[in-house]
C-alpha positions in Angstrom: 14.9 -1.4 19.0 12.1 1.2 19.0 12.3 3.5 16.0 11.8 6.7 17.9 14.1 6.1 21.0 12.8 9.0 23.0 9.4 9.5 21.6 7.1 6.8 23.0 4.1 8.9 22.2 5.0 8.8 18.5 5.1 5.0 18.6 1.7 4.9 20.2 0.3 7.2 17.5 1.8 5.0 14.8 0.3 1.9 16.3 -3.1 3.6 16.7 -2.9 4.7 13.0 -2.2 1.2 11.8 -4.9 -0.3 14.1 -7.3 2.2 12.5 -6.4 1.0 9.0 -6.8 -2.6 10.1 -10.3 -1.9 11.6 -11.2 -0.1 8.3 -10.4 -3.2 6.3 -12.5 -5.4 8.6 -15.5 -3.0 8.3 -15.1 -2.7 4.5 -15.3 -6.5 4.2 -18.4 -6.7 6.4 -19.9 -3.7 4.5 -19.6 -5.3 1.1 -20.9 -8.6 2.4 -23.9 -7.0 4.1 -24.7 -5.0 0.9 -24.6 -8.2 -1.2 -26.8 -10.1 1.2 -29.3 -7.3 1.4 -28.7 -6.4 5.1 -29.3 -2.7 4.5 -29.3 -1.6 8.1 -26.0 -3.4 8.9 -24.5 -2.0 5.7 -25.4 1.6 6.6 -23.9 1.0 10.1 -20.7 -0.3 8.4 -20.6 2.8 6.2 -21.0 5.1 9.2 -18.3 3.3 11.1 -15.9 3.3 8.2 -16.4 7.0 7.7 -15.6 7.6 11.3 -12.4 5.5 11.1 -11.3 7.3 8.0 -11.7 10.6 9.7 -9.8 9.3 12.8 -7.0 8.0 10.6 -6.6 11.5 9.0 -6.5 13.1 12.4 -3.8 10.7 13.7 -1.8 11.0 10.6 -1.6 14.8 11.0 -0.5 14.4 14.6 2.3 12.1 13.5 3.4 14.4 10.8 3.4 17.3 13.2 5.6 15.4 15.7 8.0 14.4 12.9 8.5 18.1 12.0 8.4 19.8 15.4 10.6 17.3 17.2 13.0 16.9 14.2 12.8 13.1 14.5 14.9 11.1 12.0 15.0 13.9 9.4 16.9 11.7 7.0 14.0 9.3 6.8 11.2 11.7 7.2 10.2 11.8 3.5 9.9 8.0 3.3 7.9 7.9 6.5 5.5 10.6 5.3 5.1 8.7 2.0 4.3 5.5 4.0 1.7 7.3 6.0 0.2 8.6 2.8 0.0 5.2 1.2 -1.5 3.6 4.3 -4.0 6.4 4.6 -4.9 5.9 1.0 -6.1 2.4 1.8 -8.8 3.5 4.2 -9.7 6.4 2.0 -10.3 4.0 -0.9 -12.3 1.7 1.4 -14.6 4.4 2.5 -15.1 5.8 -1.1 -15.8 2.3 -2.5 -18.3 1.5 0.2 -19.9 4.9 -0.2 -20.3 4.2 -4.0 -22.4 1.1 -3.2 -24.7 3.4 -1.2 -24.9 6.1 -3.9 -25.1 4.0 -7.1 -27.0 1.0 -5.6 -25.7 -1.5 -8.1 -28.0 -4.4 -8.9 -25.7 -7.4 -8.5 -26.9 -10.9 -9.6 -27.0 -13.4 -6.8 -24.7 -15.6 -8.9 -21.9 -13.2 -8.3 -22.4 -12.8 -4.5 -19.9 -15.5 -3.4 -17.3 -14.5 -5.9 -17.5 -10.9 -4.8 -17.4 -11.8 -1.1 -14.3 -13.9 -1.8 -12.7 -11.1 -3.8 -13.3 -8.7 -0.9 -11.8 -11.2 1.6 -8.7 -11.7 -0.5 -8.2 -7.9 -1.0 -8.6 -7.3 2.7 -6.2 -10.1 3.5 -3.6 -8.3 1.4 -4.2 -5.2 3.5 -4.1 -7.1 6.7 -0.9 -8.8 5.7 1.0 -5.6 5.0 0.2 -3.9 8.3 2.5 -6.1 10.4 5.3 -5.2 8.0 4.5 -1.5 8.6 4.8 -2.0 12.3 8.0 -3.9 12.0 9.6 -1.1 10.1 9.5 1.2 13.2 10.9 -1.5 15.5 12.8 -4.2 13.6 13.2 -3.3 9.9 15.1 -6.5 9.2 11.8 -8.4 9.6 10.0 -6.4 7.0 10.9 -8.6 4.0 9.6 -11.8 5.6 6.4 -10.2 6.5 5.4 -8.8 3.1 5.5 -11.9 0.9 1.9 -12.8 1.6 0.8 -9.4 0.3 2.0 -10.3 -3.2 0.4 -13.7 -3.1 -3.0 -12.2 -2.1 -2.7 -9.4 -4.7 -2.1 -12.0 -7.5 -5.1 -14.1 -6.2 -7.3 -11.0 -6.2 -6.2 -10.2 -9.8 -7.1 -13.7 -10.9 -10.5 -13.8 -9.3 -11.4 -10.3 -10.5 -10.6 -11.3 -14.0 -12.7 -14.4 -13.6 -15.6 -12.3 -12.3 -15.3 -10.0 -15.3 -15.3 -12.9 -17.7 -18.4 -14.3 -16.0 -20.2 -10.9 -16.3 -19.4 -10.4 -20.0 -19.4 -14.0 -21.3 -21.6 -16.2 -19.1 -24.3 -14.4 -17.2 -27.6 -13.5 -19.0 -27.2 -9.7 -18.8 -28.5 -8.0 -21.9 -27.5 -4.4 -21.3 -23.9 -3.5 -21.8 -24.2 -0.6 -19.2 -25.1 -3.1 -16.5 -22.0 -5.2 -17.4 -19.8 -2.1 -17.2 -21.4 -1.3 -13.8 -20.5 -4.7 -12.4 -17.0 -4.5 -13.8 -16.7 -1.0 -12.1 -17.6 -2.4 -8.7 -15.4 -5.4 -9.1 -12.5 -3.0 -9.8 -13.4 -1.0 -6.7 -12.9 -4.1 -4.5 -9.8 -5.3 -6.4 -7.9 -2.1 -6.1 -7.6 -2.5 -2.3 -5.1 -5.3 -2.9 -3.2 -3.1 -5.4 -3.0 -0.4 -2.7 -1.6 -3.0 -0.2 1.0 -4.0 -2.8 2.1 -0.4 -3.2 2.7 -0.2 0.6 4.6 -3.5 0.4 6.8 -2.2 -2.4 7.5 1.0 -0.5 8.3 -0.8 2.8 10.7 -3.1 1.0 12.8 -0.2 -0.2 12.5 1.7 3.1 13.7 -1.4 5.0 16.7 -1.8 2.8 17.7 1.9 3.5 17.5 1.3 7.2 19.4 -2.0 7.3 22.4 -1.1 5.0 
């Protein structure tokens, strides 16, 4: 059953919004990889694309919010839906800000960390990509939300484990003499890791929202 029975345009906007978040995660993953591998031109192209997607997501979110209020659609669930939109939007905002910091601060990352950081980025983005089908399901078949979010928690835990391993390598194994450089590497590891945390927050919210719709 479609969530907004008489508002197909709203459903289209929501799908478009979620698609934009999904594209943002893909571009973020490519952007980090291109930075680590020294593909400067491709990295800048990724940054520009992600910035455009973030702006587009904000625009779509405002349209959805306007429809929710002006058409008085599902007023009893409006607060939850607005919170969900905010948390989803936060994912692409964080992605853009994190990639932008790579461009601004230009961290010097040892080649020994490249594969670990690429893997961390992939896992964090998989957490994001796993929560999006659950967000779609909420508006059509909320009873399916629970079965769609379990992967999010698995990826979030894996991201935590790998991030901790990277930090240990930085502070205990790699021949890095300056503490400031170690802090810088920890900072960018945290930037990547927090995407999976953001996905988990969406999963937690969806779990509660789905219960409210199915009881």
